[in-house]
LUMLUMDREN-2810 file (N, C-alpha, C; in Angstrom, 1 decimal):
<atoms>
<atom><aa>M</aa><ch>A</ch><at>N</at><xx>-29.4</xx><yy>-6.1</yy><zz>-27.6</zz></atom>
<atom><aa>M</aa><ch>A</ch><at>CA</at><xx>-28.6</xx><yy>-5.5</yy><zz>-27.4</zz></atom>
<atom><aa>M</aa><ch>A</ch><at>C</at><xx>-28.1</xx><yy>-4.7</yy><zz>-26.1</zz></atom>
<atom><aa>A</aa><ch>A</ch><at>N</at><xx>-29.3</xx><yy>-5.3</yy><zz>-25.2</zz></atom>
<atom><aa>A</aa><ch>A</ch><at>CA</at><xx>-29.8</xx><yy>-5.2</yy><zz>-23.7</zz></atom>
<atom><aa>A</aa><ch>A</ch><at>C</at><xx>-28.5</xx><yy>-6.3</yy><zz>-22.6</zz></atom>
<atom><aa>S</aa><ch>A</ch><at>N</at><xx>-28.0</xx><yy>-7.3</yy><zz>-23.4</zz></atom>
<atom><aa>S</aa><ch>A</ch><at>CA</at><xx>-27.3</xx><yy>-7.8</yy><zz>-22.7</zz></atom>
<atom><aa>S</aa><ch>A</ch><at>C</at><xx>-25.4</xx><yy>-7.4</yy><zz>-22.4</zz></atom>
<atom><aa>S</aa><ch>A</ch><at>N</at><xx>-25.3</xx><yy>-6.4</yy><zz>-23.5</zz></atom>
<atom><aa>S</aa><ch>A</ch><at>CA</at><xx>-24.1</xx><yy>-5.5</yy><zz>-23.3</zz></atom>
<atom><aa>S</aa><ch>A</ch><at>C</at><xx>-24.4</xx><yy>-4.1</yy><zz>-22.4</zz></atom>
<atom><aa>I</aa><ch>A</ch><at>N</at><xx>-24.3</xx><yy>-4.2</yy><zz>-21.1</zz></atom>
<atom><aa>I</aa><ch>A</ch><at>CA</at><xx>-24.7</xx><yy>-2.8</yy><zz>-20.6</zz></atom>
<atom><aa>I</aa><ch>A</ch><at>C</at><xx>-23.1</xx><yy>-2.3</yy><zz>-20.4</zz></atom>
<atom><aa>K</aa><ch>A</ch><at>N</at><xx>-23.0</xx><yy>-1.1</yy><zz>-21.0</zz></atom>
<atom><aa>K</aa><ch>A</ch><at>CA</at><xx>-21.4</xx><yy>-0.4</yy><zz>-20.8</zz></atom>
<atom><aa>K</aa><ch>A</ch><at>C</at><xx>-22.0</xx><yy>-0.1</yy><zz>-19.3</zz></atom>
<atom><aa>R</aa><ch>A</ch><at>N</at><xx>-20.9</xx><yy>0.4</yy><zz>-18.5</zz></atom>
<atom><aa>R</aa><ch>A</ch><at>CA</at><xx>-20.1</xx><yy>1.1</yy><zz>-17.1</zz></atom>
<atom><aa>R</aa><ch>A</ch><at>C</at><xx>-20.4</xx><yy>2.4</yy><zz>-17.5</zz></atom>
<atom><aa>L</aa><ch>A</ch><at>N</at><xx>-20.7</xx><yy>3.8</yy><zz>-17.3</zz></atom>
<atom><aa>L</aa><ch>A</ch><at>CA</at><xx>-20.3</xx><yy>5.1</yy><zz>-18.1</zz></atom>
<atom><aa>L</aa><ch>A</ch><at>C</at><xx>-19.4</xx><yy>5.7</yy><zz>-17.0</zz></atom>
<atom><aa>H</aa><ch>A</ch><at>N</at><xx>-19.2</xx><yy>5.4</yy><zz>-15.9</zz></atom>
<atom><aa>H</aa><ch>A</ch><at>CA</at><xx>-18.8</xx><yy>5.6</yy><zz>-14.6</zz></atom>
<atom><aa>H</aa><ch>A</ch><at>C</at><xx>-17.4</xx><yy>4.8</yy><zz>-15.0</zz></atom>
<atom><aa>S</aa><ch>A</ch><at>N</at><xx>-16.2</xx><yy>5.4</yy><zz>-14.1</zz></atom>
<atom><aa>S</aa><ch>A</ch><at>CA</at><xx>-15.1</xx><yy>4.3</yy><zz>-13.3</zz></atom>
<atom><aa>S</aa><ch>A</ch><at>C</at><xx>-15.1</xx><yy>3.6</yy><zz>-12.4</zz></atom>
<atom><aa>K</aa><ch>A</ch><at>N</at><xx>-14.9</xx><yy>2.5</yy><zz>-11.9</zz></atom>
<atom><aa>K</aa><ch>A</ch><at>CA</at><xx>-14.7</xx><yy>1.9</yy><zz>-10.8</zz></atom>
<atom><aa>K</aa><ch>A</ch><at>C</at><xx>-13.9</xx><yy>2.4</yy><zz>-9.6</zz></atom>
<atom><aa>T</aa><ch>A</ch><at>N</at><xx>-14.2</xx><yy>3.2</yy><zz>-8.8</zz></atom>
<atom><aa>T</aa><ch>A</ch><at>CA</at><xx>-13.5</xx><yy>4.0</yy><zz>-7.9</zz></atom>
<atom><aa>T</aa><ch>A</ch><at>C</at><xx>-12.9</xx><yy>3.0</yy><zz>-6.7</zz></atom>
<atom><aa>T</aa><ch>A</ch><at>N</at><xx>-13.6</xx><yy>1.9</yy><zz>-6.1</zz></atom>
<atom><aa>T</aa><ch>A</ch><at>CA</at><xx>-13.2</xx><yy>1.4</yy><zz>-5.0</zz></atom>
<atom><aa>T</aa><ch>A</ch><at>C</at><xx>-13.3</xx><yy>0.0</yy><zz>-5.6</zz></atom>
<atom><aa>R</aa><ch>A</ch><at>N</at><xx>-12.1</xx><yy>-0.8</yy><zz>-4.8</zz></atom>
<atom><aa>R</aa><ch>A</ch><at>CA</at><xx>-12.0</xx><yy>-2.8</yy><zz>-4.6</zz></atom>
<atom><aa>R</aa><ch>A</ch><at>C</at><xx>-13.0</xx><yy>-3.1</yy><zz>-3.9</zz></atom>
<atom><aa>D</aa><ch>A</ch><at>N</at><xx>-13.6</xx><yy>-4.1</yy><zz>-4.4</zz></atom>
<atom><aa>D</aa><ch>A</ch><at>CA</at><xx>-14.4</xx><yy>-5.3</yy><zz>-3.2</zz></atom>
<atom><aa>D</aa><ch>A</ch><at>C</at><xx>-13.5</xx><yy>-6.0</yy><zz>-2.3</zz></atom>
<atom><aa>I</aa><ch>A</ch><at>N</at><xx>-11.7</xx><yy>-6.2</yy><zz>-2.9</zz></atom>
<atom><aa>I</aa><ch>A</ch><at>CA</at><xx>-11.2</xx><yy>-7.3</yy><zz>-1.8</zz></atom>
<atom><aa>I</aa><ch>A</ch><at>C</at><xx>-10.2</xx><yy>-6.0</yy><zz>-0.8</zz></atom>
<atom><aa>T</aa><ch>A</ch><at>N</at><xx>-9.7</xx><yy>-7.0</yy><zz>0.3</zz></atom>
<atom><aa>T</aa><ch>A</ch><at>CA</at><xx>-9.2</xx><yy>-5.7</yy><zz>0.8</zz></atom>
<atom><aa>T</aa><ch>A</ch><at>C</at><xx>-7.5</xx><yy>-6.3</yy><zz>0.3</zz></atom>
<atom><aa>P</aa><ch>A</ch><at>N</at><xx>-6.4</xx><yy>-5.2</yy><zz>0.2</zz></atom>
<atom><aa>P</aa><ch>A</ch><at>CA</at><xx>-5.2</xx><yy>-6.0</yy><zz>-0.1</zz></atom>
<atom><aa>P</aa><ch>A</ch><at>C</at><xx>-4.4</xx><yy>-7.5</yy><zz>1.0</zz></atom>
<atom><aa>Y</aa><ch>A</ch><at>N</at><xx>-3.2</xx><yy>-8.0</yy><zz>0.8</zz></atom>
<atom><aa>Y</aa><ch>A</ch><at>CA</at><xx>-3.9</xx><yy>-9.1</yy><zz>1.6</zz></atom>
<atom><aa>Y</aa><ch>A</ch><at>C</at><xx>-1.9</xx><yy>-9.0</yy><zz>1.7</zz></atom>
<atom><aa>K</aa><ch>A</ch><at>N</at><xx>-1.0</xx><yy>-8.6</yy><zz>0.8</zz></atom>
<atom><aa>K</aa><ch>A</ch><at>CA</at><xx>0.5</xx><yy>-9.0</yy><zz>0.7</zz></atom>
<atom><aa>K</aa><ch>A</ch><at>C</at><xx>0.8</xx><yy>-8.3</yy><zz>2.1</zz></atom>
<atom><aa>I</aa><ch>A</ch><at>N</at><xx>0.6</xx><yy>-7.6</yy><zz>2.2</zz></atom>
<atom><aa>I</aa><ch>A</ch><at>CA</at><xx>1.4</xx><yy>-6.3</yy><zz>3.1</zz></atom>
<atom><aa>I</aa><ch>A</ch><at>C</at><xx>0.3</xx><yy>-6.3</yy><zz>4.5</zz></atom>
<atom><aa>E</aa><ch>A</ch><at>N</at><xx>0.4</xx><yy>-6.8</yy><zz>5.6</zz></atom>
<atom><aa>E</aa><ch>A</ch><at>CA</at><xx>-0.7</xx><yy>-6.4</yy><zz>6.6</zz></atom>
<atom><aa>E</aa><ch>A</ch><at>C</at><xx>0.0</xx><yy>-5.3</yy><zz>7.5</zz></atom>
<atom><aa>D</aa><ch>A</ch><at>N</at><xx>-1.2</xx><yy>-4.5</yy><zz>7.5</zz></atom>
<atom><aa>D</aa><ch>A</ch><at>CA</at><xx>-1.0</xx><yy>-3.5</yy><zz>8.3</zz></atom>
<atom><aa>D</aa><ch>A</ch><at>C</at><xx>-0.3</xx><yy>-3.3</yy><zz>9.6</zz></atom>
<atom><aa>E</aa><ch>A</ch><at>N</at><xx>-0.3</xx><yy>-3.6</yy><zz>10.4</zz></atom>
<atom><aa>E</aa><ch>A</ch><at>CA</at><xx>0.1</xx><yy>-4.2</yy><zz>11.6</zz></atom>
<atom><aa>E</aa><ch>A</ch><at>C</at><xx>1.3</xx><yy>-4.5</yy><zz>11.5</zz></atom>
<atom><aa>A</aa><ch>A</ch><at>N</at><xx>2.5</xx><yy>-5.2</yy><zz>11.0</zz></atom>
<atom><aa>A</aa><ch>A</ch><at>CA</at><xx>3.0</xx><yy>-5.5</yy><zz>10.6</zz></atom>
<atom><aa>A</aa><ch>A</ch><at>C</at><xx>4.1</xx><yy>-4.5</yy><zz>10.0</zz></atom>
<atom><aa>L</aa><ch>A</ch><at>N</at><xx>3.3</xx><yy>-4.0</yy><zz>9.2</zz></atom>
<atom><aa>L</aa><ch>A</ch><at>CA</at><xx>4.3</xx><yy>-2.8</yy><zz>8.6</zz></atom>
<atom><aa>L</aa><ch>A</ch><at>C</at><xx>4.0</xx><yy>-1.3</yy><zz>9.5</zz></atom>
<atom><aa>T</aa><ch>A</ch><at>N</at><xx>3.1</xx><yy>-1.4</yy><zz>10.0</zz></atom>
<atom><aa>T</aa><ch>A</ch><at>CA</at><xx>3.4</xx><yy>-0.3</yy><zz>11.1</zz></atom>
<atom><aa>T</aa><ch>A</ch><at>C</at><xx>4.8</xx><yy>-0.5</yy><zz>12.7</zz></atom>
<atom><aa>Q</aa><ch>A</ch><at>N</at><xx>4.7</xx><yy>-2.1</yy><zz>12.7</zz></atom>
<atom><aa>Q</aa><ch>A</ch><at>CA</at><xx>5.9</xx><yy>-2.2</yy><zz>14.1</zz></atom>
<atom><aa>Q</aa><ch>A</ch><at>C</at><xx>7.1</xx><yy>-2.2</yy><zz>12.7</zz></atom>
<atom><aa>D</aa><ch>A</ch><at>N</at><xx>6.9</xx><yy>-2.4</yy><zz>11.5</zz></atom>
<atom><aa>D</aa><ch>A</ch><at>CA</at><xx>8.6</xx><yy>-2.5</yy><zz>11.0</zz></atom>
<atom><aa>D</aa><ch>A</ch><at>C</at><xx>8.9</xx><yy>-0.6</yy><zz>10.7</zz></atom>
<atom><aa>V</aa><ch>A</ch><at>N</at><xx>7.5</xx><yy>0.0</yy><zz>10.7</zz></atom>
<atom><aa>V</aa><ch>A</ch><at>CA</at><xx>8.0</xx><yy>1.5</yy><zz>10.7</zz></atom>
<atom><aa>V</aa><ch>A</ch><at>C</at><xx>8.5</xx><yy>1.8</yy><zz>12.1</zz></atom>
<atom><aa>K</aa><ch>A</ch><at>N</at><xx>8.1</xx><yy>1.7</yy><zz>13.1</zz></atom>
<atom><aa>K</aa><ch>A</ch><at>CA</at><xx>8.8</xx><yy>1.8</yy><zz>14.4</zz></atom>
<atom><aa>K</aa><ch>A</ch><at>C</at><xx>9.9</xx><yy>1.3</yy><zz>14.2</zz></atom>
<atom><aa>D</aa><ch>A</ch><at>N</at><xx>10.3</xx><yy>0.0</yy><zz>13.6</zz></atom>
<atom><aa>D</aa><ch>A</ch><at>CA</at><xx>11.8</xx><yy>-1.1</yy><zz>14.1</zz></atom>
<atom><aa>D</aa><ch>A</ch><at>C</at><xx>12.6</xx><yy>0.0</yy><zz>13.2</zz></atom>
<atom><aa>H</aa><ch>A</ch><at>N</at><xx>12.2</xx><yy>0.4</yy><zz>12.5</zz></atom>
<atom><aa>H</aa><ch>A</ch><at>CA</at><xx>13.8</xx><yy>0.8</yy><zz>11.7</zz></atom>
<atom><aa>H</aa><ch>A</ch><at>C</at><xx>13.1</xx><yy>1.8</yy><zz>10.9</zz></atom>
<atom><aa>P</aa><ch>A</ch><at>N</at><xx>12.7</xx><yy>3.3</yy><zz>11.6</zz></atom>
<atom><aa>P</aa><ch>A</ch><at>CA</at><xx>12.0</xx><yy>4.2</yy><zz>10.5</zz></atom>
<atom><aa>P</aa><ch>A</ch><at>C</at><xx>13.1</xx><yy>4.9</yy><zz>9.8</zz></atom>
<atom><aa>D</aa><ch>A</ch><at>N</at><xx>14.5</xx><yy>4.8</yy><zz>9.6</zz></atom>
<atom><aa>D</aa><ch>A</ch><at>CA</at><xx>15.1</xx><yy>5.2</yy><zz>8.8</zz></atom>
<atom><aa>D</aa><ch>A</ch><at>C</at><xx>15.2</xx><yy>5.0</yy><zz>7.4</zz></atom>
<atom><aa>D</aa><ch>A</ch><at>N</at><xx>14.4</xx><yy>3.9</yy><zz>7.2</zz></atom>
<atom><aa>D</aa><ch>A</ch><at>CA</at><xx>15.0</xx><yy>2.4</yy><zz>6.1</zz></atom>
<atom><aa>D</aa><ch>A</ch><at>C</at><xx>14.2</xx><yy>3.3</yy><zz>5.0</zz></atom>
<atom><aa>Y</aa><ch>A</ch><at>N</at><xx>14.5</xx><yy>3.0</yy><zz>3.5</zz></atom>
<atom><aa>Y</aa><ch>A</ch><at>CA</at><xx>14.2</xx><yy>3.5</yy><zz>2.1</zz></atom>
<atom><aa>Y</aa><ch>A</ch><at>C</at><xx>12.9</xx><yy>2.2</yy><zz>1.9</zz></atom>
<atom><aa>H</aa><ch>A</ch><at>N</at><xx>12.3</xx><yy>2.9</yy><zz>1.1</zz></atom>
<atom><aa>H</aa><ch>A</ch><at>CA</at><xx>11.2</xx><yy>1.4</yy><zz>0.4</zz></atom>
<atom><aa>H</aa><ch>A</ch><at>C</at><xx>11.7</xx><yy>0.3</yy><zz>-0.1</zz></atom>
<atom><aa>Y</aa><ch>A</ch><at>N</at><xx>13.0</xx><yy>0.3</yy><zz>-0.9</zz></atom>
<atom><aa>Y</aa><ch>A</ch><at>CA</at><xx>13.2</xx><yy>-1.3</yy><zz>-1.4</zz></atom>
<atom><aa>Y</aa><ch>A</ch><at>C</at><xx>14.0</xx><yy>-2.0</yy><zz>-0.2</zz></atom>
<atom><aa>E</aa><ch>A</ch><at>N</at><xx>14.2</xx><yy>-1.0</yy><zz>0.9</zz></atom>
<atom><aa>E</aa><ch>A</ch><at>CA</at><xx>15.0</xx><yy>-2.0</yy><zz>2.2</zz></atom>
<atom><aa>E</aa><ch>A</ch><at>C</at><xx>13.7</xx><yy>-2.4</yy><zz>2.6</zz></atom>
<atom><aa>R</aa><ch>A</ch><at>N</at><xx>12.6</xx><yy>-2.0</yy><zz>2.6</zz></atom>
<atom><aa>R</aa><ch>A</ch><at>CA</at><xx>11.1</xx><yy>-2.5</yy><zz>3.6</zz></atom>
<atom><aa>R</aa><ch>A</ch><at>C</at><xx>10.9</xx><yy>-3.7</yy><zz>2.5</zz></atom>
<atom><aa>A</aa><ch>A</ch><at>N</at><xx>11.2</xx><yy>-3.3</yy><zz>0.9</zz></atom>
<atom><aa>A</aa><ch>A</ch><at>CA</at><xx>10.1</xx><yy>-4.6</yy><zz>0.3</zz></atom>
<atom><aa>A</aa><ch>A</ch><at>C</at><xx>11.0</xx><yy>-6.2</yy><zz>0.1</zz></atom>
<atom><aa>Q</aa><ch>A</ch><at>N</at><xx>12.2</xx><yy>-5.8</yy><zz>0.3</zz></atom>
<atom><aa>Q</aa><ch>A</ch><at>CA</at><xx>13.1</xx><yy>-6.9</yy><zz>0.5</zz></atom>
<atom><aa>Q</aa><ch>A</ch><at>C</at><xx>12.3</xx><yy>-8.0</yy><zz>1.7</zz></atom>
<atom><aa>R</aa><ch>A</ch><at>N</at><xx>12.3</xx><yy>-7.2</yy><zz>3.4</zz></atom>
<atom><aa>R</aa><ch>A</ch><at>CA</at><xx>11.6</xx><yy>-7.4</yy><zz>4.2</zz></atom>
<atom><aa>R</aa><ch>A</ch><at>C</at><xx>10.7</xx><yy>-8.1</yy><zz>4.1</zz></atom>
<atom><aa>F</aa><ch>A</ch><at>N</at><xx>9.4</xx><yy>-7.5</yy><zz>3.3</zz></atom>
<atom><aa>F</aa><ch>A</ch><at>CA</at><xx>8.1</xx><yy>-7.8</yy><zz>2.7</zz></atom>
<atom><aa>F</aa><ch>A</ch><at>C</at><xx>8.0</xx><yy>-8.9</yy><zz>1.8</zz></atom>
<atom><aa>N</aa><ch>A</ch><at>N</at><xx>9.1</xx><yy>-8.8</yy><zz>1.1</zz></atom>
<atom><aa>N</aa><ch>A</ch><at>CA</at><xx>9.1</xx><yy>-9.9</yy><zz>-0.1</zz></atom>
<atom><aa>N</aa><ch>A</ch><at>C</at><xx>8.1</xx><yy>-9.1</yy><zz>-1.1</zz></atom>
<atom><aa>C</aa><ch>A</ch><at>N</at><xx>8.3</xx><yy>-7.9</yy><zz>-1.8</zz></atom>
<atom><aa>C</aa><ch>A</ch><at>CA</at><xx>6.9</xx><yy>-6.8</yy><zz>-2.3</zz></atom>
<atom><aa>C</aa><ch>A</ch><at>C</at><xx>7.6</xx><yy>-5.6</yy><zz>-3.4</zz></atom>
<atom><aa>S</aa><ch>A</ch><at>N</at><xx>7.1</xx><yy>-5.3</yy><zz>-3.6</zz></atom>
<atom><aa>S</aa><ch>A</ch><at>CA</at><xx>7.9</xx><yy>-4.2</yy><zz>-4.8</zz></atom>
<atom><aa>S</aa><ch>A</ch><at>C</at><xx>7.9</xx><yy>-2.8</yy><zz>-3.8</zz></atom>
<atom><aa>P</aa><ch>A</ch><at>N</at><xx>8.9</xx><yy>-1.9</yy><zz>-4.3</zz></atom>
<atom><aa>P</aa><ch>A</ch><at>CA</at><xx>8.8</xx><yy>-0.7</yy><zz>-3.6</zz></atom>
<atom><aa>P</aa><ch>A</ch><at>C</at><xx>7.4</xx><yy>0.2</yy><zz>-3.3</zz></atom>
<atom><aa>T</aa><ch>A</ch><at>N</at><xx>6.9</xx><yy>0.1</yy><zz>-4.9</zz></atom>
<atom><aa>T</aa><ch>A</ch><at>CA</at><xx>5.8</xx><yy>0.5</yy><zz>-4.7</zz></atom>
<atom><aa>T</aa><ch>A</ch><at>C</at><xx>4.5</xx><yy>0.3</yy><zz>-4.3</zz></atom>
<atom><aa>G</aa><ch>A</ch><at>N</at><xx>4.6</xx><yy>-1.3</yy><zz>-3.9</zz></atom>
<atom><aa>G</aa><ch>A</ch><at>CA</at><xx>3.7</xx><yy>-1.6</yy><zz>-3.0</zz></atom>
<atom><aa>G</aa><ch>A</ch><at>C</at><xx>3.7</xx><yy>-1.1</yy><zz>-1.6</zz></atom>
<atom><aa>I</aa><ch>A</ch><at>N</at><xx>5.4</xx><yy>-1.2</yy><zz>-1.1</zz></atom>
<atom><aa>I</aa><ch>A</ch><at>CA</at><xx>5.2</xx><yy>-0.6</yy><zz>0.2</zz></atom>
<atom><aa>I</aa><ch>A</ch><at>C</at><xx>4.8</xx><yy>1.0</yy><zz>0.0</zz></atom>
<atom><aa>S</aa><ch>A</ch><at>N</at><xx>4.9</xx><yy>1.7</yy><zz>-0.7</zz></atom>
<atom><aa>S</aa><ch>A</ch><at>CA</at><xx>4.4</xx><yy>2.7</yy><zz>-1.2</zz></atom>
<atom><aa>S</aa><ch>A</ch><at>C</at><xx>2.8</xx><yy>3.1</yy><zz>-1.1</zz></atom>
<atom><aa>K</aa><ch>A</ch><at>N</at><xx>2.3</xx><yy>2.1</yy><zz>-1.6</zz></atom>
<atom><aa>K</aa><ch>A</ch><at>CA</at><xx>1.0</xx><yy>2.6</yy><zz>-1.3</zz></atom>
<atom><aa>K</aa><ch>A</ch><at>C</at><xx>0.3</xx><yy>1.9</yy><zz>0.1</zz></atom>
<atom><aa>A</aa><ch>A</ch><at>N</at><xx>1.1</xx><yy>0.5</yy><zz>0.7</zz></atom>
<atom><aa>A</aa><ch>A</ch><at>CA</at><xx>0.7</xx><yy>0.4</yy><zz>1.8</zz></atom>
<atom><aa>A</aa><ch>A</ch><at>C</at><xx>0.9</xx><yy>1.4</yy><zz>3.1</zz></atom>
<atom><aa>L</aa><ch>A</ch><at>N</at><xx>2.4</xx><yy>2.1</yy><zz>3.0</zz></atom>
<atom><aa>L</aa><ch>A</ch><at>CA</at><xx>2.0</xx><yy>3.1</yy><zz>4.1</zz></atom>
<atom><aa>L</aa><ch>A</ch><at>C</at><xx>1.1</xx><yy>4.5</yy><zz>3.8</zz></atom>
<atom><aa>K</aa><ch>A</ch><at>N</at><xx>0.9</xx><yy>4.6</yy><zz>2.4</zz></atom>
<atom><aa>K</aa><ch>A</ch><at>CA</at><xx>0.1</xx><yy>5.6</yy><zz>2.5</zz></atom>
<atom><aa>K</aa><ch>A</ch><at>C</at><xx>-1.2</xx><yy>5.5</yy><zz>3.0</zz></atom>
<atom><aa>R</aa><ch>A</ch><at>N</at><xx>-2.0</xx><yy>3.9</yy><zz>2.6</zz></atom>
<atom><aa>R</aa><ch>A</ch><at>CA</at><xx>-3.1</xx><yy>3.5</yy><zz>3.1</zz></atom>
<atom><aa>R</aa><ch>A</ch><at>C</at><xx>-3.0</xx><yy>3.6</yy><zz>5.0</zz></atom>
<atom><aa>I</aa><ch>A</ch><at>N</at><xx>-2.0</xx><yy>3.1</yy><zz>5.5</zz></atom>
<atom><aa>I</aa><ch>A</ch><at>CA</at><xx>-1.8</xx><yy>3.1</yy><zz>6.5</zz></atom>
<atom><aa>I</aa><ch>A</ch><at>C</at><xx>-1.4</xx><yy>5.1</yy><zz>7.5</zz></atom>
<atom><aa>G</aa><ch>A</ch><at>N</at><xx>-1.3</xx><yy>6.1</yy><zz>6.9</zz></atom>
<atom><aa>G</aa><ch>A</ch><at>CA</at><xx>-1.5</xx><yy>6.8</yy><zz>7.1</zz></atom>
<atom><aa>G</aa><ch>A</ch><at>C</at><xx>0.2</xx><yy>7.3</yy><zz>6.9</zz></atom>
<atom><aa>V</aa><ch>A</ch><at>N</at><xx>1.2</xx><yy>7.0</yy><zz>6.7</zz></atom>
<atom><aa>V</aa><ch>A</ch><at>CA</at><xx>2.5</xx><yy>6.9</yy><zz>7.1</zz></atom>
<atom><aa>V</aa><ch>A</ch><at>C</at><xx>3.1</xx><yy>8.0</yy><zz>6.3</zz></atom>
<atom><aa>S</aa><ch>A</ch><at>N</at><xx>3.6</xx><yy>9.6</yy><zz>6.5</zz></atom>
<atom><aa>S</aa><ch>A</ch><at>CA</at><xx>3.8</xx><yy>10.3</yy><zz>5.6</zz></atom>
<atom><aa>S</aa><ch>A</ch><at>C</at><xx>5.1</xx><yy>10.1</yy><zz>5.4</zz></atom>
<atom><aa>K</aa><ch>A</ch><at>N</at><xx>5.7</xx><yy>10.8</yy><zz>4.1</zz></atom>
<atom><aa>K</aa><ch>A</ch><at>CA</at><xx>7.5</xx><yy>11.0</yy><zz>4.2</zz></atom>
<atom><aa>K</aa><ch>A</ch><at>C</at><xx>8.1</xx><yy>11.5</yy><zz>5.1</zz></atom>
<atom><aa>K</aa><ch>A</ch><at>N</at><xx>9.8</xx><yy>11.3</yy><zz>5.5</zz></atom>
<atom><aa>K</aa><ch>A</ch><at>CA</at><xx>10.0</xx><yy>11.7</yy><zz>6.6</zz></atom>
<atom><aa>K</aa><ch>A</ch><at>C</at><xx>10.2</xx><yy>12.9</yy><zz>6.3</zz></atom>
<atom><aa>K</aa><ch>A</ch><at>N</at><xx>10.3</xx><yy>14.2</yy><zz>7.2</zz></atom>
<atom><aa>K</aa><ch>A</ch><at>CA</at><xx>10.6</xx><yy>15.1</yy><zz>7.2</zz></atom>
<atom><aa>K</aa><ch>A</ch><at>C</at><xx>12.1</xx><yy>15.3</yy><zz>8.6</zz></atom>
<atom><aa>D</aa><ch>A</ch><at>N</at><xx>12.6</xx><yy>16.5</yy><zz>8.0</zz></atom>
<atom><aa>D</aa><ch>A</ch><at>CA</at><xx>13.2</xx><yy>17.0</yy><zz>9.0</zz></atom>
<atom><aa>D</aa><ch>A</ch><at>C</at><xx>13.2</xx><yy>18.2</yy><zz>9.6</zz></atom>
<atom><aa>T</aa><ch>A</ch><at>N</at><xx>13.2</xx><yy>18.0</yy><zz>11.5</zz></atom>
<atom><aa>T</aa><ch>A</ch><at>CA</at><xx>12.7</xx><yy>18.7</yy><zz>12.2</zz></atom>
<atom><aa>T</aa><ch>A</ch><at>C</at><xx>13.6</xx><yy>19.9</yy><zz>13.1</zz></atom>
</atoms>
């Protein structure tokens, strides 16, 4: 039974970096089109709106706020 060691805790980090949405390109897109919705950005980057949401969170862009 020594060959089947089970992990007692969940794996919290990924060993690979995200590759579909580049951080620099997304940052530039946010500067060029600040009022776009996630689905509009997803069409430009050829991915899902959920992917855009996670990428925006990764680069530190928060939701739009009225001032």
